[in-house]
DONU-768868 format. One record per residue (C-alpha): residue in one letter; x, y, z. Coordinates in pm, whole numbers. Each point is the difference from the previous one (the first is absolute). Layout:
<sites>
  res       X       Y       Z
    a       X       Y       Z
...
</sites>
This chain:
<sites>
  res       X       Y       Z
    m   -3683    2691    3922
    a     348     -88      89
    q     256     245    -185
    g     302    -184      39
    t     198    -238    -255
    t     121    -275     213
    v    -158    -344       3
    p    -227      31     279
    k    -166     317    -104
    l     -78    -107    -351
    n    -355    -114      85
    f     -53    -270    -271
    e    -284    -159     199
    y    -212     302       2
    w      54      67    -356
    l     -55    -366    -155
    d    -326     -28     223
    k    -148     325    -169
    a     141    -124    -344
    i    -168    -328      71
    e    -297     200      93
    w     -14     205    -290
    g      39    -253    -252
    q     -39     146    -329
    a    -207     295     118
    t    -304    -128    -168
    t    -232     142     288
    l     -79     362      57
    e      86     -67     371
    s     369    -150    -107
    q      41     296    -238
    k     -86     265     277
    d     256    -174     253
    v     283      -1    -279
    c     -49     363     -37
    l     -32      61     381
    h     378    -174      48
    l     169      73    -344
    c     193     255     166
    q     104    -212     276
    l      83    -273    -243
    q     215     211    -221
    e     215     108     309
    f      21    -354      92
    l     121    -109    -330
    h     234     255     -35
    q     123    -114     351
    v      49    -348    -158
    y     168      97    -297
    e     272     228     181
    t      70    -321     216
    l     -12    -259    -306
    k     249     220    -184
    h     269     -89     220
    m     -47    -353      34
    d      71    -305    -207
    s    -334    -160    -147
    i      34    -313     200
    v      89     147     295
    a    -307     237     -42
    i    -230    -293     -78
    q     168    -158     325
    q    -107     274     219
    f    -335      98    -153
    p    -169    -364     -76
    l    -336     206     -16
    i     131     250    -278
    g     -61    -210    -299
    q    -367     -60      73
    l     -61     360      83
    l     158     152    -291
    g    -167    -289    -216
    r    -344     101     152
    l      50     392     -33
    c     146     -50    -373
    w    -375    -114     -99
    n    -185     242     183
    p    -133     270    -265
    f     -43     266     255
    v     337     -23     148
    t     206     -31    -345
    g    -232     265    -146
    c     200     251     210
    e     324      71    -178
    e     181      51     283
    s    -102    -311     171
    q      78    -178    -324
    k     375     116     -42
    t      73    -101     338
    l    -151    -338     -30
    m     216     -46    -306
    w     305     146     220
    c     -70    -273     260
    l     -26    -273    -277
    c     309      68    -160
    c     192     -20     345
    l    -105    -384      -2
    y     128     -45    -323
    s     287    -233      -4
    s     273     118    -258
    e     166    -310       3
    p    -219    -294     111
    q     156    -283     183
    s    -247    -228      79
    p    -384    -113    -164
    v    -155     205     312
    e     198     332    -141
    l    -121     -96    -374
    k    -341     -51     113
    a      -1     288     183
    n     153     211    -275
    s    -289    -130    -251
    w    -264     116     255
    v     149     358      58
    r      26      46    -396
    s    -354    -111     -37
    l    -114     252     252
    l     189     261    -108
    c    -128     -77    -383
    h    -335      24     159
    l      57     355     154
    l     151     107    -318
    s    -316     -78    -179
    s    -275      54     239
    s     -42     382     -72
    k     -44     -83    -366
    w    -303    -197      98
    g    -127     183     298
    s    -331    -160     130
    n     -54    -251    -315
    e     169    -270     180
    a    -275    -269     -46
    e      23     100    -360
    t     337     -29     -41
    s      -1    -347     160
    t    -254    -138    -249
    f     230     173    -271
    i     316    -197     108
    s    -167    -334      48
    t    -139      32    -372
    l     373      71    -118
    g      88    -319     177
    y     224     191     261
    t      33     -20     379
    s      30     319     171
    v     342     -13      55
    d     108     -68    -347
    y    -219     226    -149
    y     149     303     230
    c     348    -131     -60
    h     -61      56    -407
    l    -178     295      86
    v     297     161     163
    k     232    -137    -248
    n    -200     154    -272
    l      -8     331     158
    v     370      -1      41
    f      50     -84    -376
    s    -234     304     -90
    l     157     214     210
    v     375    -107    -116
    a    -134      37    -342
    e    -124     350      78
    l     287     119     150
    r     236    -117    -268
    g    -157     188    -281
    n    -158    -260    -171
    q     -69      45    -362
    f    -390      -5     -97
    n    -123     104    -346
    g     347     199     -22
    l     -66     183     294
    n     218      46     290
    i    -184     -41     327
    q     292     112     258
    g     -82     390     -80
    r    -333     -78     103
    v      84    -139     335
    s     -35     277     251
    a     273      44     294
    s    -298     -30     270
    h    -104    -327    -163
    v     367    -164      34
    n      28     149     354
    a    -330    -189      97
    v     127    -319    -156
    s     318      -8     211
    l    -187     101     299
    l    -214    -322     -89
    c     307    -220     -27
    y     142     151     316
    p    -109    -290     254
    l      34    -264    -294
    v     319      53     -80
    t     114    -373     106
    l    -254    -155    -224
    p     165    -188    -286
    d    -278      74    -233
    l      45     373      61
    t     358     -16    -119
    p     -21     109    -339
    l    -211     292      93
    l     266     128     252
    e     265     -39    -284
    t    -194     184    -219
    l     -79     280     259
    l     382      20      73
    l      72      86    -339
    y    -280     209    -120
    h      71     366      20
    g    -260     171    -229
    g     167     319     -41
    a    -108     171     321
    s     247     236     194
    k    -110    -131     337
    e      16    -369     144
    i    -335    -148     -96
    l      51    -334     230
    s     -96      25     343
    s     259      -5     242
    e    -140    -247     210
    f      -8    -256    -328
    l     397      95     -63
    e      87     -77     371
    a    -225    -310      19
    v     150    -163    -319
    n     378     111     122
    e     -69    -168     320
    a    -142    -339    -159
    f     297      20    -258
    v     308      38     251
    k    -182    -244     249
    k     -10    -253    -278
    k    -390     -41       7
    i      -2     118    -375
    s     199     -59    -307
    l      25     291    -249
    p     192      63    -342
    e     320     183      71
    s    -159     291    -238
    a    -291      31     231
    v     208      24     304
    f     258     266    -119
    n    -336     208    -113
    l    -123     -41     349
    w     325     149     156
    l      30     259    -242
    r    -359     137      57
    h      23     -41     365
    l     312      82     192
    p    -124    -122     354
    s     -52    -332    -132
    l     363     -21    -112
    e     137     132     290
    k    -217    -276     209
    a     164    -271    -236
    t     358     111      32
    l     -34      37     368
    h    -186    -331       4
    l     291    -181    -169
    l     269     151     241
    d    -216    -115     321
    q     -30    -334    -194
    l     386     -41     -51
    v     121     135     351
    s    -267    -215     220
    i      58    -304    -169
    q     372    -174      37
    l      99     -82    -338
    k     281    -219     -53
    t     131      84    -356
    l      -9     287    -241
    e    -150    -224    -232
    e    -320      21     230
    v      -8     359      54
    a      61      32    -405
    c    -333    -222     -36
    v    -201     208     254
    i     110     345    -171
    k     -43    -144    -344
    d    -356    -147      91
    s    -105     360     139
    l      31     143    -348
    l     179     313     132
    p     310     -34    -158
    q    -179     -34    -351
    a    -232     272      70
    a     309     213      64
    s      91      -1    -376
    h    -244     298       9
    p     220     288     155
    a    -278     153     202
    i     -73    -337     166
    f     402     -54      41
    r      22     369     181
    i    -250     -53     260
    v     113    -355      81
    n     359     150      16
    e    -115     255     257
    i    -186    -238     213
    f     302    -248       6
    k     207     288      73
    n    -204     103     318
    a     -19    -354      84
    l     394     -14      28
    l      30     330     197
    e    -291    -100     235
    t     175    -360      91
    d     338     169      28
    g     120    -170    -330
    a     -86    -345     140
    p     186    -267    -210
    e    -289    -187     -94
    v    -184     313    -132
    m     296      64    -205
    t      43    -348    -150
    i    -403      51    -101
    i      54     299    -167
    q     308    -165    -182
    v    -148    -282    -135
    f    -297     210    -118
    t     254     222    -160
    q     129    -312    -197
    l    -359    -133     -75
    f     -95     322    -140
    l     291      41    -242
    q     -78    -333    -132
    a    -373     112     -77
    l     158     318    -134
    q     221    -208    -227
    n    -326    -207    -127
    e    -196     309     -80
    n     -86      55    -354
    k     262     252    -125
    q    -271     217    -182
    h    -132      49     363
    k     285      37     188
    f      29     337     184
    p     330     184      28
    l     254     -64     292
    k     -54     366     112
    a    -372     -76      80
    y     100    -257     257
    f     316     220     167
    p    -101     373    -128
    y     233     137     259
    h     301    -209       6
    h     333      12    -218
    q     -84    -198    -281
    p     306    -152     -77
    l      34    -138     324
    v    -349    -147     -10
    t      76    -154    -362
    a     299    -197     200
    l    -203    -102     282
    i    -284    -141    -193
    r     251    -215    -200
    r     -60    -342     149
    p     290    -223      59
    v    -103    -283    -219
    e      -2     250    -280
    l     361      32      30
    p     309    -234     -36
    r     142    -105     333
    t     326     149     -83
    h    -177     355     -42
    w    -125     -12     316
    s     266     177     186
    q      47     258    -263
    h    -378      84      32
    l      27      29     383
    k     283     241     -40
    h    -185     210    -253
    i    -273      13     232
    s     190      88     290
    d     194     300    -174
    m    -353     157    -128
    l    -126     -33     381
    k     308     116     127
    a      13     332    -217
    l    -386      57      86
    v      40     -22     346
    e     281     206      52
    d    -172     257    -219
    k     -29     313     191
    n    -351      42    -144
    i    -105    -331     201
    s     -20     196     348
    s    -330    -161     167
    l     -54    -306     161
    t    -308     -35    -211
    d     208      26    -322
    l     260    -260     136
    f    -291    -235     125
    e    -166     -36    -326
    i     334     -61    -177
    w      70    -286     284
    f    -344    -144     -82
    l      52     -15    -358
    v     293    -188      61
    a     -98    -227     291
    r    -292    -134    -199
    f     207    -140    -263
    g     194    -183     280
    e      81    -271    -239
    w     311     181    -111
    l     101      62     354
    d      16    -330      92
    i     184     -62    -315
    a     252     253      79
    a      72    -166     307
    e      25    -317    -151
    q     238     126    -297
    l     258     157     295
    l      88    -371      84
    k     -61    -216    -297
    a     130     249    -273
    a     285     225    -121
    v    -119     336      96
    e      90     349      99
    p    -143     -66     358
    d     -30     403      83
    a    -294      53    -254
    l    -203    -306     105
    l      81      69     406
    w    -101     363     -61
    l    -305    -126    -150
    l     -93    -240     317
    a     106     292     227
    f    -258     242    -161
    y    -271    -282      66
    y      96     -48     346
    c      67     361      97
    p    -116     248    -288
    q      47     308     259
    n     340     148      47
    e     -58     324     189
    t     260    -119     252
    q     176    -211    -200
    q    -159    -312      63
    r      15    -152    -333
    t     364      92     -22
    q      30    -186     328
    t    -205    -302    -127
    m     201     -14    -311
    v     343     -27     191
    e    -120    -271     218
    a    -135    -210    -299
    q     308      38    -174
    a     191    -110     306
    v    -238    -311      34
    y       3     -67    -382
    s     385      -7      22
    h      16    -246     275
    l    -290    -239    -177
    m     201     -10    -325
    m     334    -130     164
    l    -240    -290     135
    f    -183     -69    -311
    n     209    -273    -129
    c      61    -171     305
    t    -150    -343      -4
    v      13     -49     355
    l    -113     267     259
    s    -144      22     320
    v    -232     253     204
    k     253     114     215
    e     244      84    -304
    l    -269     185    -173
    e    -102     202     337
    a     390      65      30
    a      38     139    -349
    v    -330     215     -27
    p    -155     246     309
    s    -273    -151     213
    i    -338      82    -151
    t     -86      92     375
    d     269     253      50
    i    -150     234    -296
    e    -180     273     117
    q    -165     133    -293
    c    -280    -213    -148
    c      55      77    -351
    n     337    -140      22
    q    -100    -294     188
    h    -239     -99    -283
    l     248      54    -266
    i     279    -225     148
    t    -261    -247      77
    h     -70      -5    -363
    l     322     -50    -116
    l      74    -254     264
    t    -323    -202    -102
    n     107       5    -362
    f     357    -104     118
    l    -126    -290     184
    l    -222    -128    -298
    f     230      38    -284
    s     372     -78     136
    s     125    -360      46
    g      88      33     364
    g    -297     207      85
    h    -225    -284     -72
    m     139    -190     260
    i    -103     237     270
    a    -296     188    -153
    q    -295    -162     193
    e     221      61     333
    f      98     332     -95
    i    -358     128    -121
    y    -177    -147     311
    h     264     164     195
    i    -102     363    -156
    n    -349     -71      60
    e      48     -23     352
    t     229     273      86
    t    -161     312    -242
    d    -331      98     -97
    t      80     -85    -362
    s    -189    -317      -2
    k    -263     121    -248
    e     232     141    -226
    v     225    -295     -27
    r    -323    -201     -50
    s    -116     198    -305
    l     327      15    -129
    l      43    -402       4
    i    -367     -10    -160
    r      90     237    -264
    t     327    -145     -54
    a    -156    -342     -81
    y    -265     169    -227
    r     280     166    -206
    i     210    -335     -25
    s    -326    -206    -107
    h     -90     274    -279
    n     354     138     -89
    g     242    -292      83
    g     321      81     101
    g      -2    -235     317
    s     153    -335      35
    q    -226    -281     120
    r     222      -3     334
    t    -136     371      24
    v    -331     -81     -77
    k     -27    -294     230
    l     158     242     314
    l    -253     229     -61
    n    -279    -214      36
    e     115    -157     309
    i      70     322     160
    l    -335     149    -108
    q    -217    -308     112
    k     193      15     367
    l     -49     367     -11
    t    -367     -25     -72
    l     -81    -247     265
    k     170     241     245
    v    -246     272     -87
</sites>
């Protein structure tokens, strides 16, 4: 028999002929032939499953038009389903053909067919060889076979849920009598069926069940299957069940976080509202209210940022996630809140306290003072002789970077408010150039101060040309250090958005920056963040909002 898993090597015709020949194995000859070929059949079914699990259900049916006939006949052959391995693989194959979001009558009918076969397989072992008696009994009750098996599975699920929840019966708590091996067996039974709607109450109950065992009693295969189905939106579960899944199985939490990052980086999202919607829908910010989950997600984000060399899109995702996490934390029941140190155990707590204050919680007139406070604390920490390793410096930088909304506000306040510029410029200089071994940050600060002074002299000009701005500010392309280039681009972009004369040349100058430097991703991320912040916090004129939307629309078309 063929060993591969590609379409030509899966010999459906051969096995369908065999299944038709066997029927329901009612003769001694057919029974012997099933037994003779059972090992080969199991191998074939496993190959089919390995192929199907990577395919969409509709595509699978189109590529393998005989699969429905074959699986249907095999499911009703008691000598095939009597083997536990064959029955399990048949269930896996059927689940691959189940459409989680049916779009047509054909898909709805296929789902009904899959469910009826799964119900039959789940119940067949109960009745064994008494199929004839069972059929008579079902007819007497007035059911069709499909209806009966569906009701049987629902009752089975209800019974298991009641048992696991420790339902009170005659004053006795049943939960204490449920063995860990029994719970594990139930989870293994559910493993190939997690996408079936009828099993959702049982999945939830299993995920919330602990039973006092010191070790994990649910099978890892079950936990992985539930997580994969959830992150791919094939099933819907309550938040409490999802949180318990991630707390009891860390590989699932890691996969969910990486899936979210891959999803956001791979699709071209136009606004942070879209980014925020995808992140919130993942339930990860809400789950991060538990410190253990927060710290693991934090480490994954940190590694992703390092592996992508600080990609702006990854940094923006982390910053939006942090904002949503703070919202979820604020909505937590005060009785169940963890102390702040549980989330940031190794950081300077006064700095953490200042950073987690959301801008909307403070009057706009207090923003500059709050930023100066952050900058002063950060400077004292960074210049402390005890902070000597690059690892320590990176940890401080990452803490500040994930609360990037304050950094964007600092750049805006420099131009729009009466502030002490040095503290805010130092804060931005640290973000763009955290190291100072060879005075890089000091040099960055000097260049930023010079650019800032020139921009402030032009800020109130109502008429401004590109040539006048270029004459007043050093050419971005002439700046050697990348960190200096990014900081000055940040200041220039804010100047163009919020100054009277800058509005007139904003589009032309930003296109010029994009074409002559490698900061296009940074500029686009900054513009998207600014649009999001203005829509939520206010502070921008209608003219600025319109300008932002026009620039972003044109930049998106160029991508």
